[in-house]
C-alpha positions as CSV (number, residue, x, y, z in Angstrom):
1,M,132.7,89.7,124.2
2,S,133.4,91.4,121.1
3,M,136.6,91.3,119.2
4,H,137.2,95.0,119.7
5,V,137.4,94.4,123.3
6,A,139.6,91.5,123.0
7,N,142.0,93.3,120.9
8,G,142.6,96.1,123.4
9,R,143.5,93.6,126.0
10,W,146.0,91.8,123.7
11,V,147.6,95.2,123.0
12,V,148.0,95.7,126.7
13,W,149.5,92.6,127.5
14,L,151.7,92.7,124.3
15,S,153.3,96.1,126.0
16,F,153.8,94.2,129.3
17,L,155.7,91.4,127.4
18,V,157.8,94.0,125.6
19,A,158.3,96.0,128.8
20,M,159.5,92.6,130.4
21,L,161.8,91.9,127.6
22,F,163.4,95.4,128.1
23,Q,163.7,94.9,131.7
24,I,165.8,91.7,131.4
25,M,167.6,92.6,128.1
26,P,171.5,92.7,128.8
27,L,173.2,96.1,129.1
28,P,176.7,97.2,129.3
29,D,178.2,97.2,132.9
30,L,178.3,101.0,132.6
31,F,174.8,101.4,131.8
32,E,173.4,98.5,134.1
33,P,172.8,100.6,137.3
34,W,171.0,103.2,135.1
35,R,168.3,100.7,133.7
36,P,164.9,102.1,133.9
37,D,162.1,100.1,135.4
38,W,160.5,99.4,132.1
39,L,157.7,97.1,133.4
40,L,156.9,99.4,136.3
41,L,156.4,102.4,133.9
42,V,154.1,100.5,131.6
43,I,152.1,99.0,134.4
44,I,151.7,102.5,136.0
45,Y,150.8,103.9,132.5
46,W,148.0,101.4,132.1
47,A,147.0,101.7,136.1
48,M,146.5,105.6,135.3
49,A,144.8,105.0,132.0
50,L,142.6,102.3,132.8
51,P,142.6,101.7,136.7
52,H,139.2,99.8,136.5
53,R,141.1,97.1,134.2
54,Y,144.8,97.1,135.2
55,N,145.1,97.3,138.6
56,I,146.8,95.6,141.9
57,L,146.2,92.0,140.6
58,S,147.6,92.7,137.3
59,A,150.5,94.3,138.8
60,W,150.9,91.3,141.4
61,L,150.8,88.8,138.7
62,L,153.4,90.7,136.5
63,G,155.5,91.1,139.6
64,V,155.6,87.4,140.2
65,L,156.4,86.8,136.7
66,L,159.2,89.5,137.0
67,D,160.6,87.7,140.1
68,I,160.5,84.3,138.1
69,M,162.3,85.9,135.1
70,L,165.0,87.5,137.4
71,G,165.5,84.5,139.7
72,A,164.7,86.7,142.9
73,H,162.7,85.4,145.9
74,L,159.3,84.9,144.7
75,G,156.9,87.7,145.6
76,I,159.5,90.5,146.3
77,R,158.7,92.5,143.2
78,A,155.2,91.4,143.4
79,L,154.8,93.1,146.7
80,S,156.6,96.3,145.9
81,I,154.8,96.7,142.4
82,S,151.4,96.1,143.8
83,L,152.1,98.8,146.5
84,V,153.0,101.3,143.8
85,V,150.0,100.4,141.6
86,Y,147.9,100.9,144.7
87,V,149.0,104.2,145.2
88,V,148.5,105.1,141.5
89,V,145.1,103.7,141.2
90,L,144.2,105.5,144.7
91,H,145.2,108.9,143.0
92,F,144.8,108.3,139.4
93,Q,142.7,111.4,138.7
94,R,145.2,113.6,140.2
95,L,148.0,112.1,138.5
96,R,146.3,112.4,135.1
97,N,145.8,116.0,135.4
98,F,149.3,116.8,136.5
99,P,151.5,118.4,133.9
100,M,154.1,116.0,132.7
101,W,157.1,117.4,134.5
102,Q,155.3,116.8,137.7
103,Q,153.8,113.7,136.7
104,A,157.5,112.5,135.9
105,L,158.4,113.7,139.3
106,M,155.5,111.5,141.1
107,I,156.6,108.4,139.0
108,S,160.2,108.7,139.9
109,S,159.1,108.9,143.6
110,L,157.0,105.9,143.0
111,I,159.8,104.1,141.7
112,C,162.2,105.1,144.5
113,L,159.3,103.6,146.7
114,H,159.4,100.5,144.7
115,H,163.2,100.2,145.1
116,L,163.2,100.8,148.9
117,V,160.6,98.1,149.5
118,V,162.4,95.7,147.1
119,F,165.9,96.6,149.2
120,W,163.8,96.4,152.8
121,V,162.5,93.0,152.0
122,Q,165.7,91.7,150.6
123,F,167.4,93.0,153.9
124,V,164.9,91.2,155.9
125,V,165.0,87.8,154.0
126,E,168.9,87.9,153.2
127,T,171.9,90.1,153.8
128,A,171.5,93.0,151.5
129,T,173.6,96.4,152.0
130,F,172.5,99.8,151.1
131,D,174.0,101.4,148.0
132,V,173.1,104.9,146.7
133,R,173.1,103.5,143.2
134,L,169.7,101.9,144.2
135,F,168.2,105.3,143.1
136,L,169.6,105.5,139.8
137,P,166.7,103.6,137.7
138,A,164.4,106.4,139.3
139,I,166.5,109.1,137.6
140,S,166.5,107.4,134.1
141,S,162.7,106.4,134.7
142,L,162.2,110.2,135.3
143,I,163.9,111.2,132.0
144,I,162.1,108.4,129.7
145,W,158.6,108.8,131.4
146,P,157.3,111.5,128.8
147,W,158.2,109.2,126.0
148,V,156.7,106.1,127.3
149,F,153.6,108.1,128.1
150,W,153.4,109.6,124.6
151,I,154.0,106.0,122.7
152,L,151.5,104.2,125.1
153,R,148.9,107.0,124.8
154,R,149.5,106.7,121.0
155,V,149.1,102.9,121.0
156,R,145.9,103.1,123.3
157,R,144.1,105.7,121.0
158,Q,145.3,103.8,117.8
159,Y,144.0,100.6,118.8
160,K,140.8,102.0,120.7
161,V,141.8,100.3,124.0
162,R,139.2,100.7,126.6
């Protein structure tokens, strides 16, 4: 294995680590419901860019780590993130060719799917009540997706991640 390939993997996993830190970073109570799904956005980007390397297995692993960090039931986010990444990997060629506004809408709908699956599993496992604020992260993720895409694309090209 060449050092070039190892550097590329290191950069991607570092981006996952930064996204996890953003995911658990404390926010004021006013902005907490609007917290974007940083980790999911980064996983979606890498699954679109390199679907042969970052796919369902890496999504499941990161979902389990996120469950551990959030203190949630083990496997809830792993299941939902894996489901979202499955859809992304299945349609990565279409998603790549969409204009940015359409790509952002698709990513937002996938984040809604993520939150619905998490809610459904929490409803089955414990008592959870539905709240419309469940979809606020999808709106904030819709707004920041172009910047996440642009930053990660620059990182991918600068470090020649393949």
